[in-house]
N, C-alpha and C positions, 0 to 999 in steps of 0.2 A: 396884335402884332407882338406885343411884349411876351405873351405866353408862348408864341412860336419861337422867339429867340431864346427863351429860357429852356424850352424843350430841346433845341439844337445844342445849347450850351451843356445841358445835362448829358446828352448823348455823346458829345465830343469828350467830355470829362470821363465818362464811363469807359470809352474806348482807349483813352490814354492811360487809364489805370490798369487795364488789362495787359498792356504791352510793357508796363514798367515792372521789372523784376523786383520781388520783395526780398529784402535783406534782413537777417536777424540782427538785432542789436547786440553789441558786445555783452557777454555775460548771460545770454539766453540759451545756454546749453545745459543738458542734464546727463548724468552718468549713473548707471546702476550696475550691479554685478549679479552673476549667477553662481551656482555651486555645481561642481562636478563631484559625483559620488559613486561609490561602489560598495557592495557588501559581499564579503567572502564567507561562504557558508560551508560547514562541514557536510560533505555529501551524504553522510550517514554510514552506518555499518550494521551488519547482521551477524549475530553470534548464536550458534547452536548451543542450547543448554541441555536438552534431553532429546533422545531418539523416540520414535513411536514404538512403544513396548507392549507386546502382547504376552510376554513372559511364557512360563511353562504350563503345559496341560497334557493329558494323555491323548494318544491318537484315537480318534473316535471310530466306532464301528460304522457309522453312517455320516454323510456329509453334515457339517455344522458350521456355525459362524461365531465370531466374537467381534463386537463393535466397541470401539473406544471413542467417545464423543470428545470434542475439544475441551469441554469442562471437566473431563476426567471420569465421567460416568461410564461404567463397563457393563455391557450386557452380552449374553451368549445364548446359543441354542444347542439342543441335543446333548450329546455326551461331553462336549466341551464345557457346557454350563455345569454339568455334574462334577467334573474333575478339576475345573480351573483353580479352585482354591486349595486343593489338596497338595499341589506341587509348588506353589509360589504365594508369596504374601501379596495382598492387594497393592502395596506400594511398588511392587515390581512391574506393574502395568501402568500405562498412562500415555497421554498424547505427546506428540513431538512438541517441543517448546523452543522458541527462538526469541531472543531479545533484539528488537530493532531500535537502534538509536538514531536520532536526528535532532532537528531544532524544534523547540517547544511550539505547540499549536500548528505546526506545518502538517500538510497532508502527505500521504504516500499510498501506493497501491501495491498489494502483495498478491502473488499468484503461485499456485502449486498444481501439480498434476491431479487428476481425478483418481488415478490408480497407479500402482507400482507392483511389479512381480518380485517376490522374494524367493530365494532358493537356498538349498543346503548343498549345492553342488550337483546333485542328480535329480532332485524333486523340486517342484515349485508350488507356490500358493499365491493367490491374487489378493492384494489389499485394494479394495475399491471404495467408492462412496466417500472419498477423502473430503473432509470439511474443515473449515477453520473458524475462528472466533471473530472474524470481521463481519459486521452486520450493516455497514454503512452503505449509503446510496452509491451505486456505481463501483462497488468494491473498494472504495476509498476509506482510509482510517486516518485518525489524527493522533499525533504524539501528545502525551500529557505535558504538564507544566515542567517536568524534568527532561523532556525530550526523549521519552521512552515509550515503547509499546511491547507488551508481552503477547507474542503470536503463538497460538496453539493450533495444532493440526491433529485430527483424529481420523479414523477410518474403520472399515469392516474387513476382517480377515476371513477369507473363505477357505475352510479346511476340508479336504477331501476325505472320503471314507478310507479308513486304514492308512492315513497319511504317513509317509515314511518318517521315522524319528530322525532328529538332527536339529542343529541350530540353523535357522533360516534368516537371511537378511537380504536387503536390496536397497539401493540408493535412490533417492528422489531429490529434485532440486526445487528451491523456491526462488522466485525473482521478485525483487523489491524495486519499485520505481519511486524515487523521491521527487515530490513536486515543490 
């Protein structure tokens, strides 16, 4: 019978504890703090340093091409190859060059057209196969430790047979997205 009374007493005590609100003792509080922060970054900038330059050569008797790679290598076909060094120095040709500034080690994506038409007012030529020096996965590149990237663009100039003499030019745009 004694075990029965002890079991009833234990059950009654347990029920009474459940209904009694628990109170913290004075001094049982804690405080901590958080930090609010922000980083203002320079959104970056793009500066054109050089245009894509095919320079001077004689009008070919048959269609020909001249290709300027992003690394500055120049190759040509047909009569353009035969006369390209007669009229201009090799330094007069080269890829377009842009300096892209941003924050060190950050990524960016740069895009340019695949082709552009250049004209002298009455005649045109096509610059196609435009390529750049970004070789990263997904067309992303990373700024160096100084927050810079030298961006080069080359292309292939398609010269028609007996192409009309004159100075040819045409604009193209590049777009840079800073990440």
